[in-house]
Every structure is written in C-alpha cells, then in structure tokens.
N, C-alpha and C positions, 0 to 999 in steps of 0.2 A: 520052756520054749518061748522065744520072743516073737510077738506078732506085731508087725508094722502097721501103724494107723495113720489116718489123715494124709498129709502131704509129705510124710517122712520117708527116708530111704535108709535101709540097713546095709552097712558096708563092713565087710570083713577086711581089716587092714592087712597090708602086705606084711608077712612075717619077717621079723628081723631076728637073727640069732646072736646071742651073747655067749661067747665061749672063752674059757681060760686058754692060756697058751698050750696046755696039754690036751685041749679038746673037750673038756667037760662043759656041758651045756648048763648055763645059769638061768635062773628065773628072774624076770623083771619085777621091780618094785612098783608101787603105785605112781610115783613121780615119773619113772621111766615109761610106764604105760601111756601116760598122758603125752609125754614128749614124742611118742611114736606118731602122734597126729601130724608132726612136722613132715613125715614121709609123704603124706597126702595121696598115697596110692592104695588101692584095694579092689575088692571084687564085690559086686552087688549081690547081697544075700537076700534082700527082700525089698518090695516096693509097696508103699501104702496105696490104698484105692483112689486117693485124690491127688496123687503126684502129677504135676504138670497140668492139672485141669484149669489153672488160672492162666496158662501160657498157650494161647492159640487153640488148636483143635483138641487138646486133652490127650493126645497120643503120647506114650512114654518114649523118652529119648534114649533110654537104655533098657536092657532086660536083665533078669537075674542071671548071673554068671559072667556078665561083662566086666572087663577090667576098666577102672576109671581113675581119674585124678579128682580130688575134692578139695575144697577150700581149706587152707591151713587153719588149724585150731577150730574147725567147724564142728558143731554138734556136741554130742555127749558120748563119752566112753561108757559102755555098759557091758556087763558080763552075763552070758546066758546061764541061768541057775542050774540047768541040766547038764550042758556040755562043758561048762566053765570056759568057753571061748569068749574072747573079747570082740566087740563090734563097736562101730560108731553109728549113732543115729543122727542123721543130718537132714536138713530141709532140702527139698527137691532142687532149689536154685543153687545149693552148694556143690552139686555135681557139675564139674566144669569141663571135663574132657573124657570122651570114651576112647580107650586105647584099642586100636585095631591091628 
C-alpha cells in the first residue's frame, strides 16, 4: 500500500490500452510507462497532509476521486507493491487543472 506524505499528491494515470490488430491487449514496458506521463491526465488517489498548506488558507484544491491534469513529466512513476498498479507521485503545485 502506498501512503502519501508531505505535500505530495498520488495520481492514478489515465489508462491507455495497447492492442494488436486482432484485439490482444499488450503490456507496457518501462519506457512506455514513463511516456504515459505525457498524457498528463489522471484521478487523484491520495493527498498528503501538507498539500497546499503553503498556498493561502491550506484548503485542498482537489479531492480524492477528482479527475485532473498535471504537469507533463512531473513527479515519479511508482508501482504499488500490493496491487501492482502504477501511480504518479507529484508535488501539489504540479496539479494544474481539475476536470469537472
């Protein structure tokens, strides 16, 4: 399980599918996983306790479950050791847009 700390935000990137012409789903390699950062869209999966505390009143600009756009190539790609899901850990200021 991943626990978000400090001013970091955990984002589940938008899933992209890679299929053959016959419809077989292929798995991404490490270089392709990092390239997925260029999509810059995902869902907030976790918010650190200090997120946005340096920015005004300290209230969160987004909530867990919100769809967001984040800075291209921001943060670090991590894999949850239990679920094997990929996430990006970004700084709070890298969240740029909430999609409503």
